[in-house]
ChimeraX commands (.cxc) that place a marker at each C-alpha (Angstrom):
marker #1 position 15.04,-50.20,-12.48 radius 0.5
marker #1 position 11.64,-51.34,-11.23 radius 0.5
marker #1 position 8.26,-51.10,-12.94 radius 0.5
marker #1 position 5.33,-50.10,-10.77 radius 0.5
marker #1 position 2.79,-52.90,-11.24 radius 0.5
marker #1 position -0.10,-51.82,-9.02 radius 0.5
marker #1 position -1.92,-48.72,-7.88 radius 0.5
marker #1 position -0.67,-48.99,-4.29 radius 0.5
marker #1 position 1.57,-45.92,-4.58 radius 0.5
marker #1 position -0.91,-43.58,-6.28 radius 0.5
marker #1 position -1.04,-40.66,-6.72 radius 0.5
marker #1 position 2.76,-40.37,-6.54 radius 0.5
marker #1 position 3.52,-43.39,-8.72 radius 0.5
marker #1 position 1.16,-45.05,-11.15 radius 0.5
marker #1 position 1.01,-48.45,-12.80 radius 0.5
marker #1 position 3.58,-48.62,-15.58 radius 0.5
marker #1 position 5.94,-46.01,-14.14 radius 0.5
marker #1 position 9.60,-46.99,-14.25 radius 0.5
marker #1 position 11.57,-46.16,-11.12 radius 0.5
marker #1 position 15.36,-46.00,-11.02 radius 0.5
marker #1 position 16.70,-47.63,-7.87 radius 0.5
marker #1 position 19.76,-46.24,-6.08 radius 0.5
marker #1 position 21.75,-47.54,-3.13 radius 0.5
marker #1 position 20.34,-46.51,0.27 radius 0.5
marker #1 position 21.98,-43.29,1.36 radius 0.5
marker #1 position 23.03,-42.13,-2.09 radius 0.5
marker #1 position 20.60,-39.23,-1.87 radius 0.5
marker #1 position 20.17,-39.37,1.91 radius 0.5
marker #1 position 19.16,-36.39,3.99 radius 0.5
marker #1 position 19.41,-35.58,7.66 radius 0.5
marker #1 position 16.09,-37.40,8.03 radius 0.5
marker #1 position 17.62,-40.86,7.47 radius 0.5
marker #1 position 17.27,-43.47,10.22 radius 0.5
marker #1 position 20.67,-44.24,11.75 radius 0.5
marker #1 position 23.12,-45.21,9.04 radius 0.5
marker #1 position 20.53,-46.98,6.87 radius 0.5
marker #1 position 20.25,-44.21,4.28 radius 0.5
marker #1 position 16.46,-44.54,4.58 radius 0.5
marker #1 position 14.19,-41.92,6.10 radius 0.5
marker #1 position 10.92,-42.76,7.79 radius 0.5
marker #1 position 7.67,-40.92,7.16 radius 0.5
marker #1 position 7.63,-39.55,10.70 radius 0.5
marker #1 position 11.16,-38.19,10.74 radius 0.5
marker #1 position 10.99,-36.78,7.23 radius 0.5
marker #1 position 7.67,-35.07,7.94 radius 0.5
marker #1 position 9.14,-33.41,11.01 radius 0.5
marker #1 position 12.02,-32.10,8.88 radius 0.5
marker #1 position 9.94,-31.24,5.80 radius 0.5
marker #1 position 11.85,-33.70,3.56 radius 0.5
marker #1 position 9.76,-35.11,0.68 radius 0.5
marker #1 position 10.45,-38.03,-1.64 radius 0.5
marker #1 position 8.10,-38.95,-4.52 radius 0.5
marker #1 position 5.51,-36.43,-3.34 radius 0.5
marker #1 position 5.33,-37.41,0.33 radius 0.5
marker #1 position 7.46,-37.96,3.41 radius 0.5
marker #1 position 9.81,-40.91,3.90 radius 0.5
marker #1 position 11.91,-42.99,1.56 radius 0.5
marker #1 position 10.31,-45.22,-1.03 radius 0.5
marker #1 position 11.95,-48.63,-0.77 radius 0.5
marker #1 position 11.89,-51.76,-2.89 radius 0.5
marker #1 position 11.84,-55.13,-1.13 radius 0.5
marker #1 position 11.10,-58.79,-1.67 radius 0.5
marker #1 position 9.15,-60.41,1.19 radius 0.5
marker #1 position 10.74,-63.65,2.44 radius 0.5
marker #1 position 9.35,-66.71,0.70 radius 0.5
marker #1 position 7.55,-64.71,-1.97 radius 0.5
marker #1 position 8.47,-64.97,-5.62 radius 0.5
marker #1 position 7.62,-62.58,-8.39 radius 0.5
marker #1 position 7.88,-58.85,-8.58 radius 0.5
marker #1 position 9.28,-56.91,-5.63 radius 0.5
marker #1 position 7.17,-54.47,-3.64 radius 0.5
marker #1 position 7.76,-50.72,-3.82 radius 0.5
marker #1 position 6.29,-48.93,-0.78 radius 0.5
marker #1 position 7.10,-46.10,1.61 radius 0.5
marker #1 position 9.01,-46.45,4.88 radius 0.5
marker #1 position 6.70,-45.37,7.71 radius 0.5
marker #1 position 8.65,-46.08,10.92 radius 0.5
marker #1 position 11.37,-48.29,12.43 radius 0.5
marker #1 position 10.79,-51.14,14.89 radius 0.5
marker #1 position 13.20,-53.23,16.93 radius 0.5
marker #1 position 13.06,-57.03,17.14 radius 0.5
marker #1 position 10.54,-58.05,19.77 radius 0.5
marker #1 position 9.00,-54.56,19.95 radius 0.5
marker #1 position 5.30,-54.02,20.52 radius 0.5
marker #1 position 4.86,-51.43,17.77 radius 0.5
marker #1 position 1.11,-50.96,18.07 radius 0.5
marker #1 position 1.62,-47.61,19.85 radius 0.5
marker #1 position 3.54,-46.26,16.85 radius 0.5
marker #1 position 0.73,-46.89,14.40 radius 0.5
marker #1 position -1.70,-44.44,12.90 radius 0.5
marker #1 position -5.03,-45.97,14.02 radius 0.5
marker #1 position -6.43,-45.43,10.53 radius 0.5
marker #1 position -3.95,-47.94,9.10 radius 0.5
marker #1 position -4.61,-50.89,11.43 radius 0.5
marker #1 position -7.69,-52.95,12.11 radius 0.5
marker #1 position -6.70,-53.92,15.63 radius 0.5
marker #1 position -7.02,-52.81,19.24 radius 0.5
marker #1 position -3.60,-54.02,20.40 radius 0.5
marker #1 position -0.37,-55.75,19.38 radius 0.5
marker #1 position -1.72,-59.27,19.74 radius 0.5
marker #1 position -4.33,-58.52,17.06 radius 0.5
marker #1 position -1.67,-57.38,14.55 radius 0.5
marker #1 position 0.41,-59.67,12.41 radius 0.5
marker #1 position 4.17,-59.28,12.93 radius 0.5
marker #1 position 3.61,-57.73,16.37 radius 0.5
marker #1 position 5.71,-58.11,18.40 radius 0.5
marker #1 position 8.20,-57.51,15.59 radius 0.5
marker #1 position 9.95,-60.74,14.50 radius 0.5
marker #1 position 13.02,-58.70,13.47 radius 0.5
marker #1 position 14.26,-55.12,13.41 radius 0.5
marker #1 position 13.32,-53.15,10.31 radius 0.5
marker #1 position 11.00,-50.69,8.65 radius 0.5
marker #1 position 7.22,-50.84,8.76 radius 0.5
marker #1 position 6.03,-49.96,5.25 radius 0.5
marker #1 position 2.84,-48.98,3.47 radius 0.5
marker #1 position 1.74,-48.21,-0.06 radius 0.5
marker #1 position 0.58,-44.58,-0.27 radius 0.5
marker #1 position -2.84,-45.67,-1.53 radius 0.5
marker #1 position -3.17,-48.75,0.68 radius 0.5
marker #1 position -5.43,-48.90,3.73 radius 0.5
marker #1 position -3.00,-50.70,6.06 radius 0.5
marker #1 position 0.66,-51.23,6.86 radius 0.5
marker #1 position 2.24,-54.14,4.99 radius 0.5
marker #1 position 3.35,-55.74,8.26 radius 0.5
marker #1 position -0.10,-55.44,9.88 radius 0.5
marker #1 position -1.68,-57.41,7.04 radius 0.5
marker #1 position 1.02,-60.09,6.98 radius 0.5
marker #1 position 2.36,-59.10,3.56 radius 0.5
marker #1 position 5.89,-58.97,4.99 radius 0.5
marker #1 position 7.82,-58.80,8.26 radius 0.5
marker #1 position 9.57,-55.49,9.01 radius 0.5
marker #1 position 11.85,-54.69,6.08 radius 0.5
marker #1 position 15.53,-55.06,6.91 radius 0.5
marker #1 position 17.82,-52.33,5.53 radius 0.5
marker #1 position 19.88,-54.55,3.24 radius 0.5
marker link #1:1,2 radius 0.2
marker link #1:2,3 radius 0.2
marker link #1:3,4 radius 0.2
marker link #1:4,5 radius 0.2
marker link #1:5,6 radius 0.2
marker link #1:6,7 radius 0.2
marker link #1:7,8 radius 0.2
marker link #1:8,9 radius 0.2
marker link #1:9,10 radius 0.2
marker link #1:10,11 radius 0.2
marker link #1:11,12 radius 0.2
marker link #1:12,13 radius 0.2
marker link #1:13,14 radius 0.2
marker link #1:14,15 radius 0.2
marker link #1:15,16 radius 0.2
marker link #1:16,17 radius 0.2
marker link #1:17,18 radius 0.2
marker link #1:18,19 radius 0.2
marker link #1:19,20 radius 0.2
marker link #1:20,21 radius 0.2
marker link #1:21,22 radius 0.2
marker link #1:22,23 radius 0.2
marker link #1:23,24 radius 0.2
marker link #1:24,25 radius 0.2
marker link #1:25,26 radius 0.2
marker link #1:26,27 radius 0.2
marker link #1:27,28 radius 0.2
marker link #1:28,29 radius 0.2
marker link #1:29,30 radius 0.2
marker link #1:30,31 radius 0.2
marker link #1:31,32 radius 0.2
marker link #1:32,33 radius 0.2
marker link #1:33,34 radius 0.2
marker link #1:34,35 radius 0.2
marker link #1:35,36 radius 0.2
marker link #1:36,37 radius 0.2
marker link #1:37,38 radius 0.2
marker link #1:38,39 radius 0.2
marker link #1:39,40 radius 0.2
marker link #1:40,41 radius 0.2
marker link #1:41,42 radius 0.2
marker link #1:42,43 radius 0.2
marker link #1:43,44 radius 0.2
marker link #1:44,45 radius 0.2
marker link #1:45,46 radius 0.2
marker link #1:46,47 radius 0.2
marker link #1:47,48 radius 0.2
marker link #1:48,49 radius 0.2
marker link #1:49,50 radius 0.2
marker link #1:50,51 radius 0.2
marker link #1:51,52 radius 0.2
marker link #1:52,53 radius 0.2
marker link #1:53,54 radius 0.2
marker link #1:54,55 radius 0.2
marker link #1:55,56 radius 0.2
marker link #1:56,57 radius 0.2
marker link #1:57,58 radius 0.2
marker link #1:58,59 radius 0.2
marker link #1:59,60 radius 0.2
marker link #1:60,61 radius 0.2
marker link #1:61,62 radius 0.2
marker link #1:62,63 radius 0.2
marker link #1:63,64 radius 0.2
marker link #1:64,65 radius 0.2
marker link #1:65,66 radius 0.2
marker link #1:66,67 radius 0.2
marker link #1:67,68 radius 0.2
marker link #1:68,69 radius 0.2
marker link #1:69,70 radius 0.2
marker link #1:70,71 radius 0.2
marker link #1:71,72 radius 0.2
marker link #1:72,73 radius 0.2
marker link #1:73,74 radius 0.2
marker link #1:74,75 radius 0.2
marker link #1:75,76 radius 0.2
marker link #1:76,77 radius 0.2
marker link #1:77,78 radius 0.2
marker link #1:78,79 radius 0.2
marker link #1:79,80 radius 0.2
marker link #1:80,81 radius 0.2
marker link #1:81,82 radius 0.2
marker link #1:82,83 radius 0.2
marker link #1:83,84 radius 0.2
marker link #1:84,85 radius 0.2
marker link #1:85,86 radius 0.2
marker link #1:86,87 radius 0.2
marker link #1:87,88 radius 0.2
marker link #1:88,89 radius 0.2
marker link #1:89,90 radius 0.2
marker link #1:90,91 radius 0.2
marker link #1:91,92 radius 0.2
marker link #1:92,93 radius 0.2
marker link #1:93,94 radius 0.2
marker link #1:94,95 radius 0.2
marker link #1:95,96 radius 0.2
marker link #1:96,97 radius 0.2
marker link #1:97,98 radius 0.2
marker link #1:98,99 radius 0.2
marker link #1:99,100 radius 0.2
marker link #1:100,101 radius 0.2
marker link #1:101,102 radius 0.2
marker link #1:102,103 radius 0.2
marker link #1:103,104 radius 0.2
marker link #1:104,105 radius 0.2
marker link #1:105,106 radius 0.2
marker link #1:106,107 radius 0.2
marker link #1:107,108 radius 0.2
marker link #1:108,109 radius 0.2
marker link #1:109,110 radius 0.2
marker link #1:110,111 radius 0.2
marker link #1:111,112 radius 0.2
marker link #1:112,113 radius 0.2
marker link #1:113,114 radius 0.2
marker link #1:114,115 radius 0.2
marker link #1:115,116 radius 0.2
marker link #1:116,117 radius 0.2
marker link #1:117,118 radius 0.2
marker link #1:118,119 radius 0.2
marker link #1:119,120 radius 0.2
marker link #1:120,121 radius 0.2
marker link #1:121,122 radius 0.2
marker link #1:122,123 radius 0.2
marker link #1:123,124 radius 0.2
marker link #1:124,125 radius 0.2
marker link #1:125,126 radius 0.2
marker link #1:126,127 radius 0.2
marker link #1:127,128 radius 0.2
marker link #1:128,129 radius 0.2
marker link #1:129,130 radius 0.2
marker link #1:130,131 radius 0.2
marker link #1:131,132 radius 0.2
marker link #1:132,133 radius 0.2
marker link #1:133,134 radius 0.2
marker link #1:134,135 radius 0.2
view
């Protein structure tokens, strides 16, 4: 179980909410990416699959080298190691004109690009975390 500690997932989750965590894939749909058990915003939207009020799986992760509470944000899209993922972004969620102006672009590893529903930018674009590995 994880407690939501910030407003980054509003309006679908609010500070103080308790969220029960399950293994990836336990409640998977046809929208999941590969065999990860996690669906991305893009794929889920195309299939009409919602999770916590919006499209894409909500995942919990701990950024490398960061201590403290884990982050609970939504999976937006998948990137491969070394990929220039700028073209996959929604321009409203990046403050950059190209990959070289984004943190974690090219992607240092394969994984999910994530974002809090109420945040203004992708976690990876701001340097909060590298792409989230499906572990």
